[in-house]
C-alpha positions, 0 to 999 in steps of 0.5 A, a space after each residue: 558491497 557493504 554500502 548496498 547491504 546497509 541501504 537494503 537494511 535501512 530501506 527495509 527498516 524505513 519501510 517497516 516504520 512507515 508501515 506501522 505508522 500507516 497501519 494506525 490510520 483511523 480508516 484502517 482501524 475502522 476496517 479491521 474493527 468492522 471486519 472483526 465484528 462481522 466475523 465474530 458472528 459468522 466465524 468466531 474462530 477466525 475473528 481474532 485473526 482478522 487484524 493479522 490477516 488484514 495486515 499481511 494482505 494489505 502490507 503484501 499488496 502495498 509492497 508489491 506495488 512499491 516494488 513494481 513501481 521501483 522496477 519500472 522506474 529504473 528504465 529511462 524510457 519506461 520512466 518517461 512512459 510512466 510519468 506520462 501515464 500518471 499525468 494522463 490519469 491525473 488529468 482524467 481524475 481532475 476533469 472527472 471531479 470537475 464534471 461531478 461538482 
């Protein structure tokens, strides 16, 4: 039981550290800055909260997707379907990119 709890806490800690690193990517900073400037003129009382609201929404969505992928990958038959779906998406994206260039 203790090893499972340790794994859970270490996983949450790693998720938090990687989330902080991900949050300081330049594209995220630019989006938050742009939203803050836009809200400064339209909704000045909401403007200071833009960064917090963005991080909560984005972090929640990323966590939800990670949990869904984790739960789907537990079942072997589902894992095989998942891998074939990803392969199919990758093939479609690559063929689409080749058709554009």
